[in-house]
N, C-alpha and C positions, 0 to 999 in steps of 0.2 A: 761362813767365807765371805759372803755378801756384805756383811757389815764391816769386814776388814777392808775389804776393796773400797765400800764408801769411805772410811776414814782416810784411806790413803788419798782418795781423790779429792778430798777436802782439805788435807794437807796440802796437795800440789797446788792448790786454788789459792791459799792463804800464803804459801810461801814467799811468792814475788812481793807481798805487802811489806815483808819484814826482812828481806834478803839484804845483805849490805849493799851500798850503790844503788839499791832500786828507788823508783819514786815514791815519796814519803804521802801519805794520804792527806794529812792537813799540816804543813809546815809551820814551826813557830816562828813568831816574828823576832827579829833580832832587837835586842835590848841591851843597852848601855849599863854597866853594872855600876852601884852606887848613884844612880840618878833616880829623881821623882819627877812627877809631874801633877802640879797643882792648880785647879781650877778657882779663879778668883772671879768674884761679880764685883764690878765696880759701880758703888752706887753713884759716885760722881758723876761717870760718865754714861751710866747706864748700857753698860756692854761687858761682857765675858771675855777675859782672857786667860790665859795659861801662863804658870811660870815654870820653866823649867829648870829642876834644882840639881845642881851637880856637887854631890857630896864628897868629902875627902874621903883616902883609904881609911880603912877602920884603925890602922894604927894611930890614925890622929882624931879618932872620933870624939875623943874627951877634950879635944882642943878647942879654944875661940879662935876662929881664923877669918880673916879679912873677905868680905864678898866683893867680887867683879861682875858687874852688870852689863849685859851685852845685848844690844838690840837684834831685831832680825833673828831670833832665835832659831826657827827652823833651821835656816842655813848656818848660822854663826856658832850655835852652841855645840854641835857635834865636833867642829873643828877645834876650837878652843878648848873643849874637854878633852881630846885626844892628845893635843900638844901639850897641855899644862900637866897631865899626868906624865908623860914621856920626860918632858924637862924637869918634872919635880922628882922623879922616882929613878931616872937611868942617868941623868945630868951630873951631878943635879944643879941645875941653873936657875930654877925658880922655886918659890915656896909654896906650900899647900893654901888651897882657899875654899870657898863655897862659891862656885858659878852660878848665877841667876840670869837665865835667858828670858827676856821679854818677848812674847809671842804676838803675833797680830792677833786683831781681835777677832773670836770666833765669829763663823759666819761672814765675814768679809775676806775678800782676796787679798794677798800682801801687797798690791799695788795700792787698792783703796785704803788699807789700814795704814801703810807707812805714808802715803799721801798726806792724810788727814793727821795722824800722831806726831810724826816727826818734823813737820814744817812750821816754823814759828810765825809766819804770815801769810796772809792769801797773796796769789799771783797778782803781779800787775796789772796782766791783762788777762781777762777771762776767756780771750780768743785763744790763749796758749793752750788751754786744757780745761774743757770743759765737764769731762767726764768724771771728776772725782772732788771731793770736798778737801781743801787744804787750809792750813793755818790754825790749827788745834793743838799745837806744841804746849802752850801754856795750861792747858786742862790736863794734858798727858802727865805732866811734870807735877801738878797736883796730885793725880793717881797715885805716883810713885812715890811722892812724899807722905800722903795721908793715908794710904790704902797698902800698897806693897811693902814699905817698910815695917808698919805696925804687923802686917800678917807674918812677915818674916820673923819677927822678934818674939812672935808667938809659938811658932810653928817650927822653927829650924835653931834647935839649939846652939849647934855649932857657930851659928854666925856671930860675927863680932860688929855691931852696927855702927860702933865708933870707926870703922875702917872700910869705907866705902869706895870703889873704883868703878869706872865707867869706860866702856870700850864700844866704840860703833863707825860703822864705815858708811860713806856714801851719803844718804839721807840720815842714816845714825849718827854719821860725824856730824852732820848740819845741827841734829837735835843736841849733842852732846856741846858743840860750839856755843849753842843759845843758852843752855844750862849753865856754862861756864860764865859766860857774859852776865845773865840775869838771876841766876840761882847758885851761885859758886859754891856754898856751904853744903849743897845735897852731895858733892862728891869732894873727894880730898885729891884723887888722880884722874886725869883723864887721856884716854887713849882716843886720837881722834883721826881716823885712816881717811884718807881720801875725802874730805869733807865737801859737801857740795855748795860751796860758798858762793857759788855763781847765781843760788837760787834767790829769785824776786830782785832780779837786778843788783846782785851782790850787796844786799841789805844788811847781813851781818858783819860782813868787811866793812861797810860804813859805821856801823855802831861800835864796832870795835876800835876804829881810827877816832871816832868821838870821844869815847872813854880813855883812850891815849891821850888826847888833846887835853884832858882834865886831870890827867895823873890819877885816875881812880884806882885805889888800892883793891887788889882782888888776892886772898890767899887759897892756892891750889898749885899743884904741880900740872904739867901738860907736856905730852909728847904728839906731835904732829909727824904725819906720814903721807907719803904719797908715791905712786910709780912714777918712775923716770918718763914713761911714756905718755904720762897723762897732761901734755901740753898741747895747746893750740898748734896745729900747723900753720906756717905762713900763709896769709891769704886765704885760709877758710874760716868762714863764718860759723859760729854754733847753731845748731839746731833747737828752736825752743822746745823747753821741757824734757829735753835729754840729759840725763844725770852724767853721762860720760864726757859730756861736750864741754866745752871751756877750757881755760887753762888753768887746771886744778892744780899743778905745780907751782905755777906765778901766784894763784890766789893764796895757798898754803903760806908760801913764803910772805906776801904781803899781810897775811894774819898774824903771822910770828913777829914780824916787825912791829905791828902794833901791840901785840900782847907784852912784848919785852919793855914797852913804854909804861906797864901797868905795875905799881909796887906790890910785892908780894907774890907775884907769880915767877914759877920756874919752868921756863920753857926749853923742850928742846926739839930740833926737827931733824927727820931722815927722810932722804929721798932714795927711793929703793931701785936699784938697776934693773933694766930689761922688764919691767912689769906695767901693765895697764890696769885700767880701771876694774876689770874683771879678775886680773890675777892678782893683785896687789893684796886682797885681805888677808888671805894666810900667812904671807911672810911679815906683814905689817902686825899682825898678831902675835905670832913667835916673838919680835922684838918688843911689842908691848908687853908681853908678860914676862920678858927679862928685866924690862924696865920698871913696872909697876909692882913685880914681886920677886926682888932679886933675893936669893938665896942668903940667908944671914949666917 
């Protein structure tokens, strides 16, 4: 009898751990299905990065599919991953793809990593922000071309490296604009959402207008997007170093006008009603998926 009582007491102690609705001792992390995280050491940059890989559904596993590269992967990857699967399966409004999320450098904060890797030039005045290194986009583009692409070719069999598309928002859009003007062949389609074209006294805008004056031929398809609320209020001066400041809508339209003068470029622009710099991204990516990956 004492042994039976002891067993009952032990059962009562253990029961709450497994009772439905009770607290779990060690909750499992939430994992997106059909995704992988690959760590890649860059010998060019002497830094480590992660590539977030979103694979197609198993029904498409044998197919060779286009790649969509997206900057700011910790934020952007889960949003685009969820929307692409929904549009591709339940719409269907877009085709399947391999999603490649470009992470920040391991050990760096997001601010430090993107300030350095996504900006194509140093700030005009070091007094604007001396806490970060800027202007290493050229080196980062080499990393994508010479290290990321060969790695994907070797490790992601579903990837069709001949079909490479780019998506970036804010500083990510600035990086994409730089690649479009100076390394156009790296991608065939560019989704540039709220690009920070104000950066470095509108340097990229001026570069685009110089190319337009020369009628420089570039071959690519471009979708420019911005939120309707991303306009400078009358009489308000932008604060140095703030991405959301400046007339992003006006700069996007000015960039479009320059791009339309370049033979070989196909350009579209969409201004998204009721959205600002922070909220425009999800809507822009839904539009970008439908545009870059239309269902056949």
